C-alpha positions as CSV (number, residue, x, y, z in Angstrom):
1,M,17.5,-46.4,25.3
2,A,16.1,-44.0,27.9
3,K,15.1,-40.5,26.9
4,G,17.5,-37.9,28.2
5,K,17.2,-34.3,28.9
6,K,17.6,-32.0,25.8
7,T,21.0,-30.4,26.0
8,G,21.5,-28.8,22.6
9,G,19.7,-26.9,19.8
10,R,17.4,-24.0,20.0
11,Q,15.6,-23.0,23.1
12,A,11.8,-23.7,23.0
13,G,10.0,-20.8,21.4
14,T,13.1,-19.5,19.5
15,P,12.2,-18.9,15.9
16,N,14.0,-20.7,13.2
17,K,16.2,-18.1,11.3
18,A,16.2,-20.0,8.0
19,S,12.4,-20.3,8.0
20,A,12.0,-16.6,8.8
21,A,14.3,-15.7,5.9
22,V,12.4,-17.9,3.5
23,R,9.0,-16.5,4.7
24,G,10.4,-13.0,4.3
25,A,11.6,-13.7,0.7
26,I,8.3,-15.3,-0.2
27,A,6.3,-12.4,1.3
28,K,8.4,-9.8,-0.7
29,M,8.0,-11.8,-3.9
30,L,4.2,-12.1,-3.4
31,G,4.0,-8.4,-2.4
32,D,5.8,-7.3,-5.5
33,Y,3.5,-9.5,-7.7
34,F,0.3,-8.5,-6.1
35,T,1.1,-4.8,-6.6
36,S,2.2,-5.3,-10.2
37,E,0.4,-4.8,-13.5
38,T,1.1,-8.5,-14.2
39,F,-1.2,-9.5,-11.4
40,V,-4.0,-7.2,-12.7
41,N,-3.6,-8.7,-16.2
42,D,-3.5,-12.2,-14.9
43,I,-6.8,-11.7,-13.0
44,A,-8.4,-9.9,-15.9
45,E,-7.6,-12.9,-18.2
46,L,-9.5,-15.4,-15.9
47,E,-13.0,-16.5,-16.7
48,P,-15.5,-14.8,-14.4
49,K,-16.1,-17.9,-12.3
50,D,-12.4,-18.5,-11.9
51,R,-11.9,-14.8,-11.0
52,V,-14.5,-15.1,-8.3
53,A,-12.9,-18.3,-7.0
54,A,-9.5,-16.6,-6.9
55,M,-10.9,-13.6,-5.0
56,E,-12.6,-15.9,-2.5
57,K,-9.3,-17.6,-1.8
58,F,-7.5,-14.2,-1.4
59,A,-10.2,-13.0,1.0
60,A,-9.3,-15.8,3.4
61,Y,-5.9,-14.1,3.9
62,V,-7.2,-10.6,4.6
63,S,-10.4,-11.1,6.6
64,P,-11.0,-13.4,9.5
65,K,-13.1,-16.5,9.0
66,L,-16.2,-16.3,11.1
67,Q,-17.0,-19.3,13.3
68,T,-20.3,-21.0,12.8
69,T,-22.6,-20.8,15.8
70,T,-25.7,-22.7,16.6
71,L,-28.6,-21.6,18.7
72,D,-30.7,-24.1,20.5
73,M,-34.2,-22.6,20.8
74,T,-35.9,-25.6,22.3
75,V,-38.1,-25.0,25.4
76,D,-38.4,-27.8,27.9
77,N,-41.9,-27.2,29.1
78,K,-43.0,-30.5,30.7
79,K,-45.8,-29.5,33.0
80,T,-48.2,-32.1,34.0
81,I,-51.9,-31.5,34.1
82,E,-51.7,-31.6,37.8
83,D,-49.1,-28.8,37.8
84,R,-51.3,-26.7,35.5
85,L,-54.4,-27.3,37.7
86,A,-52.4,-26.3,40.8
87,E,-51.4,-23.1,39.1
88,L,-54.9,-22.3,38.1
89,S,-56.2,-23.0,41.6
90,D,-53.6,-20.7,43.1
91,D,-54.7,-17.9,40.7
92,E,-58.3,-18.1,41.9
93,E,-57.5,-17.5,45.5
C-alpha cells in the first residue's frame, strides 16, 4: 500500500483543542493548590530532606536549567629545539 498525501485532520502546527483544555484545567488546579494553605501545610509536614528535594523539583519549573560547559585549556606548544634555537639566533641580531 503506497503512502498517499494527507487529506484530512488538523493542519500541521494547529494545536489540539482537547489537549489545550486539559492543560488549562490542570494549570488552574495546580495554581489553586500552590496558592492555598493546604500546600503550605503539606510542605511544612515534610521532613527537611524531603522539603529540600521538593523545592529542588519545583525550582526546575521556574528557573532555567543552565547548560554545562567545558573549557579546554590545553596549549599545543610543540616547538623543536631547532625552532627555539632559530628564535634565539634571530633575537641576537
